[in-house]
C-alpha positions in Angstrom: -47.3 -33.1 43.4 -46.0 -29.6 43.9 -44.4 -28.1 40.8 -40.7 -27.2 41.1 -40.8 -23.5 40.1 -37.1 -23.1 40.5 -36.6 -25.8 37.8 -39.1 -24.2 35.5 -37.4 -20.8 35.9 -34.0 -22.3 35.1 -35.4 -24.0 32.1 -37.1 -20.8 30.9 -33.8 -18.9 31.2 -32.0 -21.6 29.3 -34.5 -21.4 26.5 -34.1 -17.6 26.3 -30.3 -18.0 26.2 -30.6 -20.5 23.4 -32.9 -18.3 21.4 -30.5 -15.3 21.7 -27.5 -17.5 20.9 -29.3 -18.8 17.8 -30.3 -15.3 16.7 -26.7 -14.2 17.0 -25.5 -17.3 15.2 -27.8 -16.6 12.3 -26.5 -13.0 11.9 -23.3 -14.5 10.7 -24.8 -15.6 7.3 -25.9 -12.1 6.0 -22.6 -10.6 7.2 -20.7 -13.3 5.3 -22.7 -12.4 2.1 -21.8 -8.7 2.6 -18.1 -9.4 3.1 -18.0 -11.7 0.0 -19.8 -9.1 -2.2 -17.5 -6.2 -1.2 -14.3 -8.4 -1.5 -15.5 -9.4 -5.0 -15.9 -5.8 -6.1 -12.4 -5.0 -4.9 -10.6 -8.1 -6.2 -12.4 -8.8 -9.5 -12.4 -5.5 -11.2 -12.0 -7.2 -14.6 -15.5 -8.6 -14.0 -17.2 -5.8 -12.2 -15.5 -2.8 -13.6 -12.8 -0.3 -12.3 -13.0 1.6 -9.1 -11.9 5.2 -8.4 -9.5 5.8 -5.5 -12.3 7.2 -3.4 -14.6 4.3 -4.1 -11.9 1.8 -3.2 -11.3 3.6 0.0 -15.0 3.5 1.0 -15.3 -0.1 0.1 -12.1 -1.0 2.1 -13.5 0.8 5.1 -16.9 -0.9 4.8 -15.1 -4.3 4.5 -13.1 -3.6 7.6 -16.2 -2.7 9.6 -18.0 -5.7 8.2 -15.2 -7.9 9.7 -15.5 -5.9 12.9 -19.3 -6.8 13.0 -18.3 -10.5 12.4 -15.9 -10.3 15.3 -18.6 -8.8 17.5 -20.9 -11.7 16.7 -18.1 -14.0 17.6 -17.7 -12.1 20.8 -21.3 -12.5 21.8 -20.9 -16.3 21.3 -17.7 -16.1 23.3 -19.6 -14.6 26.2 -22.0 -17.5 26.1 -19.1 -19.9 26.2 -17.5 -18.0 29.1 -20.8 -18.2 31.0 -20.6 -22.0 30.6 -17.0 -22.1 31.6 -15.6 -22.7 28.1 -12.3 -20.9 27.2 -10.0 -21.1 24.2 -6.5 -20.2 25.2 -3.9 -19.5 22.6 -0.5 -17.7 22.3 -0.7 -14.1 21.2 1.0 -10.8 21.8 -0.2 -7.6 23.6 0.7 -5.7 20.4 -1.5 -7.9 18.3 -4.5 -7.4 20.7 -4.1 -3.7 21.0 -3.5 -3.0 17.3 -6.5 -5.0 16.4 -8.8 -3.1 18.9 -7.4 0.3 18.0 -8.1 -0.2 14.3 -11.7 -1.2 15.1 -12.4 1.6 17.5 -10.6 4.5 15.8 -11.7 3.6 12.3 -15.2 4.7 13.3 -14.0 8.3 14.0 -11.1 8.6 11.4 -11.3 7.0 8.0 -7.5 7.0 7.6 -6.6 5.8 11.1 -6.6 2.1 10.3 -4.1 2.6 7.5 -1.9 4.8 9.7 -1.9 2.3 12.5 -0.9 -0.5 10.0 2.0 1.7 8.9 3.5 1.9 12.4 6.5 -0.3 12.8 7.1 -0.9 16.5 5.7 0.5 19.7 7.2 4.0 19.8 5.9 5.2 16.3 2.5 4.0 17.4 2.8 6.0 20.7 3.7 9.1 18.7 0.8 8.6 16.3 -1.8 8.1 19.1 -0.7 11.1 21.0 -2.1 13.2 18.2 -5.5 11.5 18.9 -5.3 12.1 22.6 -4.6 8.4 23.4 -1.6 7.6 25.7 -0.3 4.0 25.9 1.9 2.8 28.7 3.4 -0.7 28.3 6.8 -2.2 28.8 8.5 -2.7 25.5 9.3 -6.3 26.4 5.7 -7.0 27.3 4.5 -5.4 24.1 6.0 -8.1 21.9 6.0 -10.9 24.5 3.9 -14.1 23.7 1.2 -14.5 26.4 -1.2 -17.4 26.6 -4.8 -16.2 27.0 -8.3 -16.3 25.5 -7.7 -13.7 22.7 -11.3 -13.1 21.7 -12.5 -12.5 25.2 -9.6 -10.2 26.2 -10.1 -8.2 22.9 -13.7 -7.8 23.9 -12.8 -6.5 27.3 -10.3 -4.0 25.8 -12.7 -2.9 23.1 -15.5 -2.1 25.5 -13.3 -0.3 28.0 -11.7 1.8 25.2 -15.0 2.6 23.6 -16.4 3.7 26.9 -13.4 6.0 27.6 -13.5 7.5 24.1 -17.2 8.4 24.6 -16.7 10.1 28.0 -13.3 11.7 27.7 -12.7 15.5 27.4 -9.3 15.3 25.8 -7.3 12.2 26.9 -7.5 8.4 27.2 -4.7 6.5 29.0 -4.3 2.8 28.4 -1.8 0.7 30.5 -0.8 -3.0 30.5 1.0 -4.7 33.4 1.9 -8.4 33.6 2.1 -9.6 37.2 2.4 -13.3 38.0 -0.7 -15.1 36.7 -2.6 -11.8 35.9 -2.6 -9.3 33.1 -3.8 -5.9 34.4 -5.5 -3.7 31.8 -6.4 -0.2 32.9 -8.2 2.4 30.8 -8.6 6.0 32.1 -10.4 9.0 30.7 -10.4 12.6 31.8 -14.1 13.1 31.7 -16.6 14.2 34.3 -16.1 11.1 36.4 -18.6 8.9 38.3 -19.9 9.8 41.7 -19.2 7.3 44.4 -23.0 6.7 44.9 -23.1 5.2 41.3 -20.1 2.9 41.6 -22.2 -0.2 42.0 -25.0 0.7 39.7 -22.7 1.6 36.8 -22.2 -2.1 36.1 -26.0 -2.7 35.8 -27.5 -3.3 32.3 -29.2 -0.2 30.9 -28.0 2.1 33.7 -26.5 5.5 32.6 -25.2 8.4 34.7 -26.6 11.8 33.7 -28.9 12.8 30.9 -29.1 10.3 27.9 -28.2 13.1 25.5 -25.6 14.8 27.6 -22.6 13.5 25.6 -24.1 13.8 22.2 -24.7 10.0 21.7 -27.2 7.4 22.8 -25.9 4.5 24.9 -27.7 1.4 26.3 -25.3 0.9 29.2 -24.5 -2.7 28.2 -20.8 -2.5 27.6 -19.6 -2.3 31.2 -22.2 -4.8 32.4 -20.9 -7.2 29.7 -17.3 -6.6 30.7 -18.0 -7.2 34.3 -19.8 -10.5 33.6 -17.1 -11.7 31.2 -14.3 -11.0 33.6 -16.1 -12.6 36.5 -16.8 -15.7 34.4 -13.0 -15.8 33.6 -12.2 -15.7 37.3 -10.9 -12.2 37.3 -11.9 -8.8 38.8 -12.9 -5.4 37.5 -12.2 -2.3 39.6 -13.4 1.3 39.3 -11.6 4.4 40.4 -13.5 7.6 39.9 -15.3 10.6 41.5 -17.1 13.6 40.1 -14.8 15.9 38.2 -11.9 13.5 38.4 -12.2 11.3 35.4 -12.8 7.5 35.4 -10.4 4.6 35.5 -11.3 0.9 35.0 -8.8 -1.8 35.9 -9.4 -5.3 34.6 -7.5 -8.0 36.4 -7.5 -10.9 33.8 -6.2 -14.3 35.0 -3.9 -16.2 32.7 -3.9 -20.0 32.5 -1.3 -21.9 34.5 1.1 -23.8 32.2 
């Protein structure tokens, strides 16, 4: 009897996926130990001894980024769930999504930025704060605080990767815009960098593909962020658009479907 190679290939891919998912799952345990240890140093000073202001600041930043790492592990698991058509919809606000992602992304470049963002009360103080960092946010004030039903972790992952990408390639500015139209949330992220030639528009979403020299921008990238965003949005039933050309910056527009009530 002839062997069904298609079935074998599918089984092999499934096994690889399970191995990766298991590895990601197991990363959660050491991260939890790190978080618990840092939290204990901060909260139980009578047991472990006093901290200077600078020491506390470093530990708080380490704790924040440990939690970011935990969220990233959850995001990888979420991608696997999306691949299998599993979504967890909940009510949340655009403000909650954006503030969370901004704290994660900007804390890597400015140790005080997380605290400054937390200190902003309302949309307009945040807009003023971010202007100084070359980040412009465009969103209707009503939408900013409106409750929207969506898969929070997956949408955060989309915003995080698009913003990280724009921050890497910008010259001076990044523009973020949110528009709610019918059953869709449109998320656009634009940078004023060198742009992407039309000949690369399809390849830019391939894993490990990069435009230009690997050291051109002063950092090393694996080209996985955009590929992951594309797969995640397609699994959700949405679309990802690219508007760019050489010397004209780059704009990604994610069309994220919202569940019907």
